[in-house]
Every structure is written in C-alpha cells, then in structure tokens.
N, C-alpha and C positions, 0 to 999 in steps of 0.2 A: 522579548515576546512580540514586540512590534515587527521585528525582522522576521520572525517565524510566520506572522500573519501575512507579510508581503510575499514570502516564499510560497505559502499555501495559495494565495490569490494569483501568484505568478504576475504580479504587477506592483510597482511602487505607488505610494499615495499620489493621487491625482494623475497617474500615468494612464494614457489611453493606449491599449494594445489588444490585438486580437486574441492573445493567449489568456487574457484575464478570465478568471473562473468565478469571480464574485466581487463583492464590494466591502470596504471597511465600514463599520457601523459603530464607531466610538469605542468607549471603554466602560467596563463595569468594575466598581471597587470590590475588593475581597480582602478581608482582614485575617491574618494568620498569626497565631501565637508562636513566638520564637524565644530563644534564650536571651535575646536583646529586648524583649518586650513585644507588644503587639505591633505588627507592621501591616499597613494597608497597601496592597498592590492594585494597580490599574490593569485589569485583564482585557486585552483587545477583543472586540466583538466583530463578527462578520454578518453579512446579509447575502443570501443566495448560495452560501457554501458552509457546510458544517465544519467548524474549526474550534480547537481548544489548544492553548500553548502547552509546553512541556511540563508546566506546574501540574502536580497530580490533582485531578478533579475531586472536589469534595473535601480536600484536606483543610482542616482548621487549626492544626498544630504542627510545628516542625518535627520531623522524625526524631532528631536528637533530643528534643524536649520530651517527647513521649518516652524515649528510652531512659532519660534521667528520672522521670516520674516512676517508671516501672522499677528501676534499680533501687530507688528509695523504698518502694513498697516491699521488694524482695528482701531488703535488709531489715525489715521489721518496723519501718517508720509508719506511724499512723497516718490516716488520711488528713487529719487535722494538722499534723506536723508538716506533711507534704504541702498542704495549702499555704501554711505560714512561710515555708521556704520559697515557694514560687512567688508569693507576694513580695517577699523581701528582695529576691534576686531579679525578678523579671517584671514585677508589678502586675502579676496575673493572678486571677482567682481560679483554683483548680477544684472541681467538685468530685465527689465520690464516683460519679458516673464516668468522668474523664480518667480517673485512676483505674477503674475497672476496664475501660477500653484500652488503656495503655498496657495493662497486664494481659489482656486478650491477645494483642498483637505480639507480645513477647512469648506467650504460650504457644502461638502458632509457629513461630520460628523454632522454639525449643522442640516442639513435636516433630517438625520436619527434620531437625538434626538427629533426634532419637530414633527415627525410622529410616534414616538414609541407608542405602545398601553398602555392605562392606565387601572389599575385594580380598586379595591374597594377604594373609597375615601369618607369616612364618612363626613369629614369636608373640606370645600372649602373656602379659604381666597383669596379675590381679591382686588386689589388696583391699583392705577396708580401713576406714577411720571412723571415729565416733564424734558426733556432734549433738549438742543439746537442741531440742526443738519441741514445739508445742504439739501435744497429742492427747486427745480425749480430755481437754480442759486443764492439763498439767504439763509441765516441762519434763521431758524424759531424755535420756541419752540413747540415740539411735545409731545404727551402723550404716555408713555410706559405702556401698559396694562400688568399686572402681575397676574398670578394665582398660588397659592401655595396650595398643598393638604396635609391633615393630614391623614396618613395611619391608618389602624386598630390597629397597634402596637404602635401608637403615634409618629411616625417619620414624619418630614416635608420633602416634596419633591417639587421641582419646576416643575410645570406642563407645563407652556407655557408662552411665552412673545410675545407681538405684538406691533408694532409701528403704531400709527395713528396721524392724525393732531389734533384731539380733542377727548374728552370723550363722544361724541354724542352716542345716543342709537344705531345707526346703526353699529358703530364700536364695541361697547361692545357686541351687538347681534352676529356679525360675529365672534368675538373672542370666545364667549361661544359656538357657533356652531362648530367651529374647535375643541374645547375641546371635545364636545359630539361625534364628528365623531371618536374619538380615544377610545371610549368605556368605559369611567368612569361609575361606578355604585355604588349604595348605598349611594348617597349624602343625608345627613340628615340635614345639617345646612350650611348656607353660611354666612360668616362674611365679611363685607365691610363697607364703609362709605355710606352716604345717598345721593350720587350724583344722580340727576334726570335721566340722561341717563343710568347710571348703574342700577338703580332701575327698570326702564322700561324694560331693556333687561333681567334682572334677572327674573322678573315676567313672561316674555314671554318664556324664555328658560328653566327655572326651576320652573314651576308652581307647587305650593303645597309644595315646600321645605322651611323649616324654615329659618328665617333670624335674624341675630343679628348685631347690629351696633358695629363697631370696638371700642374696649375699649379705644384705643389711642385717637380717635376723641372725645369720650365722656369726657375723662380726660382733653383734650386740651380745650374743650368748658367750662368745669367747671373752669379751671384755668383762662381763659379769663374773664368770668363773675365775678369770685371772685376778680380779679385785678381791673375790672371796678367798682365793689362795694366798694372796699377799696379806690379807687381814689375819688369816689363820696363822701364818708364819710370824706375824708381829705379835700375836697374842700367845705364842708358844704352843699352840695346838698342832697336832699332827693332822694334816689334811692334804689330799692329793686329788687332782682332777686332770682329765685328759679329754681333748676334743680335737 
C-alpha cells in the first residue's frame, strides 16, 4: 500500500521532484476480521491528493470469511451456532446483523447468476429431485427443478434451479418460461423423464422440439423388469416382460 501511495504521488518518501502530485500524510489504522482473527492494517494517507489503496474501502470483514458465514447459514446453522464457530476458530464475535449482511452479498451473486443471459443450447437436460425443507412452519418434501444445457462445444452448464412444492405442470411451465426469458436459442433436443407435468409443460413451452427419454430411467426400468422376471421364474410363476 505504501508503494501504491508513492506511485499515486509520483514521488518516493522525502523525494523532491517537479512531478510530485501531493504529500504523504502518515497512516490510519484499520481492523479487518479474517479467518486468522482480527488484523489491523496501517492505511497510508495523503495530503493534497485523493488516494485510497487497493484494499476495498469500507470493508470490515474478509470476503472468504463472509462466504463462510453465509455458507453456514445456508446449511441451516443458527446464528448462535455461527457465533460460537467464529469465536472458536477466529476469536471473533459475529452478530445477527453480520450474518444478514453476509447472506445479502450471497443473494446478490445468486441473483446475478440466475438472471444471466443464455446463449445457444442445442441440448437441454431437465430433471427434478426432492429435498426436505421448512415451509409454513413445518418440514415438507419439495421438488427441486434442475435444467442443464449442453453447449455447441459439448460442455455441460447448469442453466437454472427452482424449488416448488410439486412437479405439477404449472411449476415446470413457469420454470421453462424463466429459462426462455434469458434468451436460450437453438434447442434441438430435450432429455427428461416421462413425468406427466413435465411432459405437458415441455410440449407447451418447447413445441416442435425433439424429445428423448432419459437413458437412466430406461435402464432403471429394464433392471426392475428383469429383476421381477427372474423372481417370477424362481418362484415358478409364469411371467413375461418385454422392453
């Protein structure tokens, strides 16, 4: 930071030069909370020239520490537990206000990711998984809708995630609508399971786009039928299946 100050002043300490733009004016202490505990930096000051070093102005906590606090909160750790962890690891006290601020910075990054424009996506893979979460004062099982795109160069990219109470058509239709608002183009094929709600929403939002059933679901169904057939043969029952 002292070097940056000299570069801004265009003169070294005590150097007399016609190019000098101002004067050094001592240092000002600034304490930042980090993963290694609280560290106090000496911030160089100037006179006759507005200057501030590359350290982010107004920062009171290291970015990595903020993300750690936010991650604990996302995982369901209470504010009291977060405070205990920070005190144990870093010797720092973390208030509920600091946890809220950390979450706000995380929300801003997440929102920017969720609204980023999408380019050409020839192949679209959609599916849902179920996770337990708190809703309306109780823990319920909710559907997490997921869309993965395959880019023209063959790379996979996560396009979007949405949480709904069910896989009903209205939820899939809204999810697809949000994806389309971000400008994906060139979709040639959609890969998914044969869920009725997903199917109806897919046909409504991506009319005319080809569809292929997910190979995992086909293989799982084959294995189930094969196991049932073998069980029937072992028990002496007459049973046949074709897929």
